[in-house]
C-alpha positions, -999 to 999 in steps of 0.1 A, spaced: 511 748 -536 524 720 -513 504 704 -486 521 690 -455 509 659 -437 507 666 -400 496 647 -369 474 672 -351 465 651 -320 463 614 -311 446 598 -340 439 631 -358 458 640 -390 455 666 -418 470 680 -449 478 716 -442 489 745 -464 508 773 -446 521 804 -463 542 830 -445 534 814 -412 497 815 -417 475 784 -422 455 791 -453 440 757 -460 435 722 -444 416 690 -446 415 669 -414 405 634 -403 403 611 -374 421 578 -382 400 549 -370 417 517 -380 417 516 -418 391 544 -420 398 581 -424 368 599 -410 370 632 -429 357 658 -405 369 692 -416 379 712 -446 390 749 -445 402 773 -472 410 809 -464 390 836 -482 422 846 -500 423 812 -518 386 807 -524 376 799 -560 410 783 -569 400 747 -564 421 744 -532 395 723 -513 394 698 -542 432 696 -543 432 689 -505 406 662 -510 426 647 -539 457 646 -517 438 629 -489 424 604 -514 458 597 -528 471 591 -492 441 567 -486 449 548 -518 486 545 -509 478 531 -475 447 509 -484 424 531 -463 387 540 -469 373 575 -464 341 582 -444 326 616 -453 315 636 -423 326 671 -434 299 688 -455 323 695 -483 335 659 -486 299 647 -483 289 669 -512 319 659 -534 314 622 -528 277 626 -538 285 644 -570 316 625 -582 324 588 -587 361 596 -588 364 586 -552 343 554 -553 374 532 -546 380 550 -513 345 557 -501 332 538 -472 
């Protein structure tokens, strides 16, 4: 499964998974300076239970680390993961 980085609008980006022309998963954020404001995570019912949301978050965290960004959790999924795991402490804002 490969996620594609896309610019969705001015200052809005996401990692998207598309299969057979259908968007099946995404994690999106608003870029505000050096902060990625994580605002949405979506995984299709067909992929639920396969850890896809975590893979999307991991991809976004890797992107943040590579660019020296911090991540602010707004999306309920990202908030929950940040509270449960210290694996993202280096990128949490």
